C-alpha positions, 0 to 999 in steps of 0.5 A, a space after each residue: 642626411 637631413 632633408 630638412 634644414 633648420 632655419 634660425 631667427 638671425 639668418 631671417 634677419 639678416 636676409 630682411 636687412 640685407 633687402 632693406 639694404 637694397 632699396 627694394 622695400 625702403 618705400 615700403 613697395 611690395 617686391 613682387 609687384 613687378 614681374 617682368 618688362 614687356 618687350 614687344 615693338 609697340 613697347 619699344 615705341 613707347 619706351 622712345 616717348 617715354 612710357 614703359 610697359 611691365 607685367 605685373 601681379 594680379 592683385 597689386 594696384 597702381 600705388 603700389 607699383 609706382 613705389 615698386 617703379 620708384 624703389 627699382 629704377 629710382 624715377 618718379 612716375 608721373 602716370 600708370 594705367 592698368 590693362 587686364 588682358 584675359 584667358 584666351 582659349 586656344 587649339 594646339 594638337 587635336 587639344 583645347 586649352 587655354 592660356 593664361 591672361 597677363 596684367 600690364 602696366 604701362 608706367 609714363 615718366 616725366 621727360 628726360 628719365 629714362 630706364 634701361 630695360 635691356 
């Protein structure tokens, strides 16, 4: 019984072409730029006004985020703001620790455009 499986060039090519067909790589955006939507009360209030909040990877910039939003949701953002939240110290069960910080992005769309997050 083999532990590792062999991958062929044909398998790699089909994976890449499948991703291009889905549109994730069509605009040259990074697929893993957007981690998840950031769902809170404040984010829900902002979504009513046309601003959506997402968690993104640490090493992305505004241009990559805008392209990823355009590829995933088929809407063009008018404004992209980035907020870096720092690590916070926590104390739980007599142990000190660190809660990792996140990078949030606020994406503003023009009137009439909407994103269905949930």
